[in-house]
C-alpha positions as CSV (number, residue, x, y, z in Angstrom):
1,M,-111.5,-104.4,211.7
2,A,-111.3,-108.1,212.8
3,Y,-114.5,-109.7,213.8
4,R,-116.2,-113.0,213.3
5,S,-119.7,-112.0,212.9
6,F,-122.0,-108.8,212.8
7,E,-123.4,-109.8,216.3
8,E,-119.9,-108.8,217.7
9,L,-120.3,-105.2,216.5
10,E,-121.1,-102.8,219.2
11,V,-123.0,-100.6,216.7
12,W,-125.1,-103.6,215.7
13,Q,-125.9,-104.4,219.4
14,M,-126.9,-100.8,220.0
15,A,-129.0,-100.6,216.9
16,C,-131.0,-103.7,218.2
17,R,-131.5,-102.1,221.5
18,V,-132.8,-98.9,219.8
19,A,-135.2,-101.0,217.6
20,V,-136.6,-102.7,220.7
21,R,-136.9,-99.3,222.5
22,V,-138.9,-97.8,219.5
23,Y,-141.2,-100.9,219.5
24,D,-141.8,-100.5,223.1
25,A,-142.3,-96.8,222.9
26,L,-144.9,-97.2,220.2
27,K,-146.7,-100.3,221.5
28,D,-149.9,-98.4,222.2
29,C,-149.6,-96.0,219.3
30,R,-152.7,-95.7,217.2
31,D,-151.0,-93.6,214.4
32,Y,-150.3,-96.8,212.4
33,G,-148.6,-94.8,209.5
34,L,-146.0,-93.2,211.8
35,K,-145.6,-96.4,213.9
36,D,-144.9,-98.4,210.7
37,Q,-142.5,-95.9,209.4
38,M,-140.5,-95.6,212.7
39,T,-140.3,-99.4,213.4
40,R,-139.3,-99.9,209.7
41,A,-136.5,-97.4,209.9
42,A,-135.5,-98.8,213.4
43,V,-135.2,-102.3,212.2
44,S,-133.5,-101.2,209.0
45,I,-130.4,-99.8,210.9
46,A,-129.5,-103.2,212.5
47,S,-130.6,-105.2,209.4
48,N,-128.4,-103.3,206.9
49,I,-125.4,-103.6,209.2
50,A,-125.9,-107.3,209.4
51,E,-126.8,-107.9,205.6
52,G,-123.8,-105.7,204.6
53,S,-121.4,-107.6,206.7
54,E,-122.4,-110.9,205.2
55,R,-122.3,-109.6,201.5
56,G,-118.8,-110.8,201.0
57,S,-117.2,-107.6,199.6
58,L,-116.0,-104.6,201.6
59,Q,-117.6,-102.3,198.9
60,D,-121.1,-103.9,199.7
61,F,-120.4,-103.6,203.4
62,I,-119.7,-99.8,203.1
63,R,-122.8,-99.3,200.9
64,F,-125.0,-101.1,203.4
65,L,-123.5,-99.1,206.4
66,H,-124.4,-95.8,204.5
67,I,-127.9,-97.2,204.2
68,A,-128.0,-98.0,207.9
69,K,-126.7,-94.4,208.6
70,G,-129.5,-93.0,206.4
71,S,-132.1,-95.1,208.3
72,S,-130.6,-93.7,211.4
73,A,-131.2,-90.1,210.3
74,E,-134.7,-91.0,209.1
75,L,-135.7,-92.4,212.5
76,R,-134.2,-89.4,214.3
77,M,-136.4,-87.1,212.3
78,Q,-139.4,-89.2,213.0
79,A,-138.7,-89.2,216.6
80,Y,-138.8,-85.3,216.6
81,I,-142.2,-85.5,214.8
82,A,-143.5,-88.1,217.2
83,R,-142.6,-86.0,220.1
84,R,-144.3,-82.8,218.7
85,I,-147.6,-84.6,217.9
86,G,-147.5,-86.2,221.5
87,V,-146.9,-89.9,220.4
88,I,-143.7,-90.2,222.6
89,S,-142.5,-88.3,225.6
90,D,-139.6,-85.8,225.7
91,E,-137.5,-88.2,227.6
92,V,-138.2,-91.1,225.1
93,Q,-137.5,-88.8,222.1
94,R,-134.3,-87.5,223.9
95,D,-133.1,-91.0,224.6
96,I,-133.7,-92.3,221.1
97,V,-132.1,-89.2,219.4
98,D,-129.1,-89.5,221.7
99,D,-128.6,-93.2,220.9
100,L,-129.2,-92.6,217.2
101,K,-126.6,-89.7,217.1
102,M,-124.2,-92.2,218.8
103,I,-125.1,-95.0,216.2
104,S,-124.5,-92.5,213.4
105,G,-121.1,-91.7,214.7
106,M,-120.2,-95.2,215.2
107,L,-121.3,-96.1,211.6
108,H,-119.2,-93.2,210.2
109,A,-116.2,-94.5,212.1
110,L,-116.9,-98.0,210.9
111,I,-117.2,-96.8,207.3
112,Q,-113.8,-95.0,207.6
113,S,-112.2,-98.2,209.1
114,V,-113.6,-100.4,206.3
115,K,-112.4,-97.9,203.7
116,R,-108.9,-98.0,205.2
117,H,-108.9,-101.8,205.3
118,K,-110.0,-101.9,201.7
119,T,-107.1,-100.0,200.2
């Protein structure tokens, strides 16, 4: 688990790309409540990875990675709703959900790696 900064983590980079994709997909959305929830969840994933990595303890890092994983699941659920009410297309929803599933798996693997390093 050797890295110099969170910017080097592939999962953080991917989370940033998803956040930009969500903002782009929702730029014309007039459902401001859903738009706000989705953009907050999207930004939360990358933000919690970054914050946790800078906290200074492995226990904090793990806790923030779990929060990021939860935000990923939240955004996935919101993407399903957004598609069902016609806010985003099938293709956009599918791409976002696929990326979020990958991010969730990457976060799980990172959590396991940090736990092994901690002991």
